[in-house]
N, C-alpha and C positions, 0 to 999 in steps of 0.2 A: 304228843306235841309234834307238829309238822317240822320237817328239817329246815324250812326257810325261816322258822321263828327262833332257831338256836343262835347262840352268840356267834359273832363273826370269827372267833378263834377256830371254829371247826372248819372254816373255809381255807385254812392254811394248806397250800398245794403240796408242800413237802410231806405233811402228815398224811394227806389224802393218798399220795403215791406210795408212801411207806406201807400203809395199811394193805394196799393191793399188791405190793411188791412189783411196782412198775418203774421202768427207767425214766419214762417221760409221760406227759399227759397224752392219752390216745385220741382225744376228740377236740383238739384245738381247731379254731375256725380259720386260722391263717392258711393260705394256699401253699402248703409244704409239698413239693413234688415227691418226697420220699414216701408220703402217705397216699399218693395218688392211686386210687382203685380203678383199674382198667376194666370197667364193664364193657360189654360189646359196643355200647354207644360211645364211651370214652375212647376206646381203641379206634373206632371208625372216625371220630372227630380228629384224633391225633394223626391218623393215616391220611385224612383229607388235607390237613394243613401241611404235613411233611411232603406229600406228593405235589401239592401246588407250588411249594417253594422250590423243591429240587428240580421240578420240571419247568420252572420259570413261567408259571401261568399268569403272573402279573398280579391280579386281584383275587383275594380269597376272603370268604365271609363265613364266620362262625357265630351262630346265635344260640341262645338257651335262656331259660328262666333264671331268675336270681338264685344263686347258690348251687347251681347244677355242676359246677366245677370247671367253667370255661378258663378262668385265670390260672388254675392249677395245671390244666392241659397246656396252656400257653407257656408256663414256666418250664414244664417238662420238655416242651418243644425246644426251648432255648438251650437246654442242657444237651439235647440230642444233636443239634445242628453242627457243633464243633467249630474249630478255628477258621475254617474257610468261609464262614458266614459272619458278616459284620451286621450286628442287629441293633435296633433302637426300639425300646418298649416305651410307649407313651401311655401313662396311666391317668393323667389329668386331661380330660377333654375340654375343660373350661378355659380356653385360651383364645387370644386373637390369632389371626393368620401369621403375624410376625412372631408372636410368642411360640407358635407351633413350630415354625422353621427353626427358631433358636433352640427349642427343646430337642428337636431331631438332631441338630448339629452337636449339641452337648452330649447326647446319648452316644453318638458315633465318635466322639472325641475329637471333633473338628475345631481348630482354632478359629475363633470368630472375632477378629480385631474390630471389624465393622459390623454393626448389627442391623443395618437396613436390609430389607427383604431381598433386594436384587443381589447384594454382595453375598448373602447367605446362600441363595439359590446357586450363584456361580460357584461358590466353594463346594456345595453339595454335588453339583454336576461334575466338577473335577474329581471329587473323591470317588464317586460311583465309577467313573471311567477308569480311574487308577486301579480300583479294586477288581474290575472286570479284566483289565489287562494283566493283573497279578493272579488271575484264576479264582478270585473270590466272588461271593454274591453279597448283596446288601439287602437286608430285610427290615421293613418297618412294620411294627405291630401296634395297633391302636386299641387299647382296652376301653370298655364302657363307651364304645363308638356310637351308641344310640344317642349320646349327649352331644355329639359333634354338630355344630351348626352347618347350615347349607354352605356358608362361605368356606368353612374349614374343609368340608367334604369336596368342594370344588378345588380348593388348593391342593388337596391330596390327589385328586384326579390329574391335575396338571403335573404333579411330580411323576406320575406314571408315564408321562410322555417320553421319558428317557428310554430309548430302545434302539436296536439295530434293525436291519431288514429281517433278521431271523429270530430275535428274542427280546424279551423285556429285560431291562437292566436293573430294575428295582422291583422287588417283590413286596406286596403290601397286604397285610392281614387286618381286616376289620372284625373286631370281636365285641359282641354286645348282646343286649337283651332283645326279645322279639320285636320291640319297638323299632329296632334298626331296620328290619325288613319293611315296616310300614313307612319309615322315613325315606328309604331308597326307592319306594314305589312312587314317590312324588315325580310328576312329569319333568320338573326342572332338573332332576338328577338322573335323567334317563341315560346320558352319556356315561356316567359313572356306573350305573346299574348294568349297562350292556358290556362293560369291561370285566365284570365279575364272572369268572368261569368256573370257580369251585365254591360250592355252598354246602354247609352242613348245619343242621339244627340238633343240638344236644338235648336229649330228653332225660327226665329223672330216672332213677333206678327202679327196677321191679322189686317185688316183695322178696324174692329169693336173693337178688343182688344186694338188697339192704342187709340181709343176714350175713352174706359174705363180706360186705363192706365193714360191718361192725366187728366181725371176728378178725378180719385182717388188721384193722387198726389196733385192736387189743393186742394181737400177736406182735406187731411191730413195736409196740410200746413195752413189751416184755411180759405180757400175760402168758401163763402156762396152764391153761385150763380154767383158771379163775383169775379175775372176775369174768363172768359170762352172763349173757342175756338169754333167758329161756324163751321158748317159742311164743308164749303169750306176751312177753315183753317186746320181742322183735315185732310181733304183729301190731302192738300198740304204737311202737316207734314209727313203723311204716304208715300206719293209719294217720298219725299226726303229721308226719313230714312229707307224705306223698312221694317219698323216694328222693327228696332233694338233699344232697349231702350236707349242706350247711345246717339245715334244720335237724338232720340226723345227729350231727355233732353236738348241737346245742342241747338236745333232749337227752342224749346218752351221757354227756358230761354231768348234767344235773342229776340224772338217775344214779350215776356212780357216787356222787356226793351223798345222795339219799342212802345208798347202800352202805357207805362209810359210816354215816351217822347211826344207822340202825344195825350196823355190824353184820351185813349180809354180803357174802361173796357171790351168790347167785342172784342176779337182778331179775325180779319178776314184775308182772304187769302193774301191781299196786305201786311199786317204786317209780315206774315210768309215768304213771298217772300223777304222782306227786310232782315229778319233774315238769310235766306239762302244765300243771296248775301254777307252778311258780313262773314258768316262762310266759304264761298268759296273764300273770298278775292276779290269779284267782286264789286268794289266801283265806277264803272263808272256811 
């Protein structure tokens, strides 16, 4: 009987972890910076963002396919910046221009007694100048930026006008799927596009990096040799996921569940195939 047809009781996470002697689930899909695997590409993406911010380049663009780890890199960046950087991370792009400004003010901890756009802009301008005079930098990060409307992108461009003769006073990171590049190619956004001086596209993991990624997450979760994925299992995981971390996590988590049900500490290709069948809804 396939594992996805068993009673729901076998899905108890505490039993699952106890069987494998793990401290925590190794393949959660939440963007936990502790589990960030720095492939060469992730390191380069992180370095581009950090360089652009520290050198006050103004606009920075990071793109990548769904699930490649952009948000996790972003959260790791926030940990790295330290107390001299005042940051606002905007996760919801489906806002009006006024709501966007209020969201930025809220993230920066600004009091906004008046909520009209002009008052918030004035408060934001004063805040940025105060921070610069105190030796701090202000950084705005917009996740899922491919969903920002042209109006919002233009509002963000106008925010970047805060500058002195020698430097930008506000660092802005646009983080999104490849569609962001297509959107910024629109002639109506050429002024914004011309201000982006740092760009990086985050690619999926290679087959060897996929194996390293799986082993590292297992180790961080407390694995000591077992459970482990053999070469055939890793190959099938890579073949299915294309090296996209989110898909790797999904299939490996299901494969561990299959191993638990079948009482196998070494995960082989047949278990990964079962996991893929469930993820694809193929229960025949």
